[in-house]
Structure formats: structure tokens, C-alpha cells
N, C-alpha and C positions, 0 to 999 in steps of 0.2 A: 497575633496571627495576621496574615495578609489576605487581600482580595486580588485575584489574578484574572485578567480577561484573556481567554484563549481565542485565537482567530484562525479559522480554517474554512476552506471551501467545502461545500456539502457533498463531497464524494469520499468513499472509503479511504483512498490513498492519503488524503490530508486529515480526515477526521479520526482515523484509527490511532495514529501517533498522538494526536491531541487528546483523545480519549484516555490513552495510557498515561499521559502526563497528568490529566485531571484526576485519575484514580490515585496516583502517587501523591499529588499535592493535597488531595482530600485526606489521605491517610496521615499527612503531616499536620492536619488541623486547619488548612487554609480554605477559603471560600472561592468557588470557581464560577465564573460566568463564561458564556460562549457567544462570540459574534461570528455569524456565518451568513450563507445565502439561502434562498428558498429550497435548494435541493436537499437540505438537511432532513427532510421528511423520512427518508429511508432509515436513518440511523439515530435521529434526534432523541427518540424515546430511551435509547440505551446510554445516552451521554450524561455523565454525572455532574451536571451543572445546576446551580441554584436558579439561574435565569438564563434565557436564551434571547439573543437580539438579532434580528434580521436586518441586514444593511444592503442597500442597492449596490450592485456591482456589474461590471461588464468586462469582456475580453476584447481589447482593441484589435482591429483587423487592418493591417497596413495595406492590404490589397484592395480594399474598398474604402475610398475616402469618405463616403457618406456614413457607412457603418462605423468608421473610425471616429468621426465627429460625434455621432450619437453615443458611442461608448464613452468618449471623453466627457460628455455632459452628464452621463450616468455616474461616472466615477466622481466627478465634482460634487454631484448631489449626494453620493454616498459618503464622501468626506464630511459634508455638512451634517448629515443625519448621524453619523458615527460620533462626530465631535459633541453633538448635543447629548447623546447617550453616555459618552465617557465623562462628561462634566457631572452628570447625575450620579453615576456609579462610583467614580473616583477610584479606579484600580491602582494598586501599588506598582504593578508592572503589567505589560501585555506580552503575549507570545504568539507570533505568527507562524503558520505552518505551510506557507506557500500557496500559489494560485492567485489569480487576480481578485477573487473575493476578499482577500486579505489586504489588498492595496489601500482601499479607502480608509478602513478603520486603523490600520497601522500608521498611515500618514497623519491621520487626525490625532492619534495618541502622541506621536512625536511632536506635533505642533503644540500640544498641551504640556510638553515637557515630561511625559510619562515614560519611564524606562521601557525599552522594547527589545525583546529577544526574537530572533528568527531561527527557525529550524529548517534545515534542508535534508529531505529524505533520500534524494537520489545522488548518484555519483556525478551528475551534471547539474549544476545549480540552475534552477528554473528561471524563466524570464522575470517573473514577478519578484522573486527573491533578489535577483540581480538589481532590479530597479530600486529595491528597498534597502539593500545591504548597507549603503553609505549612511543611511539614517539610523541603523540599528545600534543599540548599545552593545550587543554581543550576538554571536552566531554559533549555533550548534550544528555540527556536521555529522553525517552518518558514515562517511568514508574518509579515510586519511587523505586520499587523493580525490579531490572534488573539482572538476573542471569549472572554470570561471570564478572560483572562490579564492584563487591564489592572492589576489590583491587585497583581500580582507583578512589575511592571515593574522594580523595583530589583534583582531577582535574575535577570532574564531577558536573553537576547541572541538575536538572529536568526542562526541557523546555517544555515537551510535544512534540507531533508529529505534525509538521506544516501541515495545509491543505491549498489548493489553494484558490484563491480569489473567484472562482465560487462556492466553498463549503461554505466559510465564509458568502457569501451573503445570503445563505439559512439557516443559523444557527437559525434565528428567525421564520422560516416558521412553522406555527402550524400543528400538526398532522391532516391529512385529515379526515373529518367526515366519519363515517360508518353509512349509512342510509339503512333502510330495502329496499331490492330490487336494491340498487345502486351498481355500479361496485366495485369490490374488486381488487386492483392493487398489483400484485406480480412482483418483479424484481429479475431476476436470472442471476448471472454472477460469473465466476470462474477464469478469467484470462487465461493465456496461459497454466497453469498447471492443468486445471480442466474442461475446457469447454466440452471435450468429455464425461467424466464420468457423468457430470450433464445432458448431452443430452441423456444418456442411461437410467437413472433412474427417472428423474423428469417427463417427459411426461407420462409414464405409471402410475406414482403415482397420478398426478392430474386427469387423466382419471377415477380414482376410487373415486373421490370426489362425495358426494351426489349431485343430480341434482340441488337443489336450490343454492348450492355454485358454482358448475361448470359453470352454466349459467351466473353467475355474474363475473366470473374470467376474468381478463385482464392481460395477461402475457407479460412482456418484458424480453427477454432472449438472452444472448450472446451464439452464436453457431458457431463452426468452419465452414468454407466454405464448406468443404467436407461433413458435416453433415446436411446442411440446408434442403436438399430435404426430408430426412427421418424424421427429427424432424417436419418439416412443415406438412408432411403427417400424423404423429402421432397425432398432435394437431387437424388437420382437421377431422380425424376420430372420435375424442372424442368431436367434436363440441365446441372447446375451442378457443377463440379469442387470438391470440398470435402474437406479433411483434418480429421477429427474425433477428439478425444481427451479423456479425463476430466481430464487435467492437462497443461498445456503446459509442458514442462520448459525449453524454450529461448525464453521470452517475449521477452527483449531482442533476440535475433537475428530473431525473427519480426516484431517491431515495426520494426526497422531496415529490413527488406525490404518493409514494407507501404506502400501509398499512403494507407490510411485504416484507422482502428480504430473498433470499436463496443465500448464498455466501461462499467463502473461508474466512479465517480469517487472511489474510495478514495485516500488520500493517496499511497501507494506507486505506484499506477497513474499518477496525475498526475505524480509526480516522475520516473518512468521515461520517460513520453511527452515531457515537456518537456526532459529531459536529452538524449534522442536527437533530439527535434525532429520529431514526427509529429502530424498533425492527427487529431482524433477526434470522434466523436459520443458525448457523455457522457450516460448515462442514470442519474441518481442513484438510489441505493437508496431506494425509497419507504418512508415510515413511520419513518425514522430519528429518534430522540428529539431530537437537536440539529441535524438537517438539515445535518450536516457535509459530506456528499458534495455536496450542491448548492452549498454555499459554496466548496468546493474547485474545482468545475467552473466556477463563476461567475468565479473568478480567471482561469481560462484563456480563457473566452469573452470577457470584457471586453478581453483583450489581442489577440483575433482568432485564437487558436490552436485553437479547437474550437467545438462547438455543443452546447448543452444541449437534450435532448429529455426531457420528463417522461413516465414510464412510463404514467401515467394517460391520456395523450393519444395514445398510440401505437396505430395500426392498420396492418395490412400496406400498404394504399394510401398512407397518409401517409408511412410510412418509405420505401416504394419511391420516392415523389416526391422525398424528400430525397436519397436515394442517387443517383437519376438526375441530379439537379441537380449534386451534388458530383462524381460520377465522370465526368460529361461536361464538367467545367470544370477542366482541369489547372491553370490559372493560380490559381484560388481555392485549390485544394489546396496548391500550392506556397507561396502567400502565408501560408496558415495554418500550414504546417510551419515557416516562418521565424519566425512570431510565437510559436509554441509553443517553439521553441528559444531564443528571447530570454528566456524565463522559466526555463530550465533552470539548475540549480545543481549541476553535477558536483563542485564543490569543497566542498560542504556538509559532507561527512564529515571533511574536514581541520579545519574550524572547530569541529565538535562534538568531535573528538578533542582539540583544544587546550583546550577548556572542561573536558573530563574530566580531562586531565592536570593542569590548574590546580587542580581540586578536590582531587586527590590530594596536591598540594603545599601546600594550604591557601589557594588563591586561587579565586575564583568566576568573575570576568569579567575 
């Protein structure tokens, strides 16, 4: 059996697919270590790794020469720290999941001659993965058409984006029935880069729903701690039943029980929703450098599994109109759920695990 070092930035978008791979490789009898950054605290306890290693990292800022220089020094220090750790651990292969926290340890691994696989979750290859791709032994892609990955075609294969075991277990859950007068379940979450804006425009939007829909609505929403009181008051004033929390621990179960979701369109969110098969209103993160979230959502929208709404165009009345149309049309929601499920790739983790095992044996694809 082999020892694999997984490398991922400490946010859910990178850690969740790494977690899925760790679960699969552990099932196959391998030992897993994780290299990450200090942000792992929110998810680290759930990660199935024998050991966890924190490596210094930084994101270069081309707009600020001083910050760029400081980031460069931190990255160089991170390479040195990671190299020392890797010499001690001696992994058979490493797997990077994107983000600049992966840059120092992945470079260190390749300097030591350790095989390295990169995985790209988005339909647009991220800047860190682009910078590392030439060094990689092989690359796993989530989308058949991945912008900026074209020149690495010879070493790439489409694996799909791995989803965790608790998502795979719900891949066969039927879409919940919509009965007259019964509850309509809406799940709302936006991660660390969107919870505040969602708290601003979603409560006043649902307050404008017709009485017959508003009375049936049951909302689960991620809300930042500092916004809990005001969002609670807004829903209470509108007589809407809402469960609010800073972090939704059981997202897959909530999605499986939902009739509709309102979400950002990060790669892991799209992977979870399509694996389970639930329709969503996707609101891509505005201002993203590579517009990757919009491209992810476009993939789903073109298949009929969801709807893109640009944040710049949202107003409470416009969102209320969209919700009224969708929640009042069970046939449309059910068709979108089926279309979303047709895109799901619950077996992606097995394909990626095969690629990683092949790298450890000296094969890439």
C-alpha cells in the first residue's frame, strides 16, 4: 500500500474534493496525509488524514509591489518548509487541489522527484494550477472543456469533481414530492464570500412572495454570526419559518430534502447539487478574476438543471418574481432536478483515485 500526500487550501471548495479522494484512497488501504494552510480549522477535524501539515503560503498581488515581494518570500519559505516535511514523510505521490496554498508543497514535491497529480475543480483552470501544470505528472479535470487546460491535454484526463461519501450516499434520493399545501423547502448558502450579500437581498425577496407560497416556505440559510439577529428579525416580521446558522454542517442532507436551492456556483456546490439532483438558482460570485463560477453555472443552466441570476441585476421584486414562478410550478422544478442529476458524477472519485494510484506506480493515464 502507498502513502499519499494531499495538498489543498483550507476552504471547502478545495478541501471537499480532497476529502472525497482521501475517503476513497483510505478504503483502498492507503495512508493519507494532508498539507494545507491555517484556514483548515473549519474542516480539519472531518478530514480522514493520519497527519496534517501546515505550510506557509501566500497569494501574490500584482497590483501591489510590496505585497507581491512579501508573498514571494513567504512562498519561498513555504517551499523550504514543505521540502523538509516531504523528506521525512516520503510519500509515493502527491495530489494538489488548486489554490496558492498548494504552490509551495507541490513545487517542493516535484523538486524531490515525487510524482504529482493536480486536480482542477472548475471549468476554468485556476491561476495556481496553471502555474503548476507544466510540473505535474498528470492532471484530473472536472469538465471536458476546461479553459486554459488545452495545452496540457497530453497529460490530462476527465475524472469529474469528486464528492464526499455523505453526498454519494444521497445520489439515489428521489426528488421530494410537492403536494398542495405541504412545505416548500428552500436551502440558501453562499460560503465565506457571499453570506452577507445573500442576507441582504433574500429575506426582503421572500417577504414579497404571495401568501399561499410564503406560508408554506421553510428556509435553511447560512448567515454570518454578526447578521443573525437582523436576518432573524426580517424573517419573523414576514412570518416565515427559517432556520439560520453560521455554518450548515449537514449540507448534503439539507439539499436532498430541498425543493430548490439558492447558492453561489463554486465547483463543489455544483458537484454536490448535480450528484444529488436538485435544481438551484445560481448567483455567481461577482468580480471573480477568471469568471469561473459563472462558467460552472452555465454548464448546469445549458442542461436545464438550474438558472443563473447575476447579482448585479438582483432586486427583491425580481427575485420574488423568479421564486414565485418556480415554487408555483412543480413540473418545472422536477424537470430541472432530473436535468441536474443527469450531470452528476458520483463515480468521479474512483476515476481520480485510479489516476493517483497510477502515478505512484509510474503511470499517468
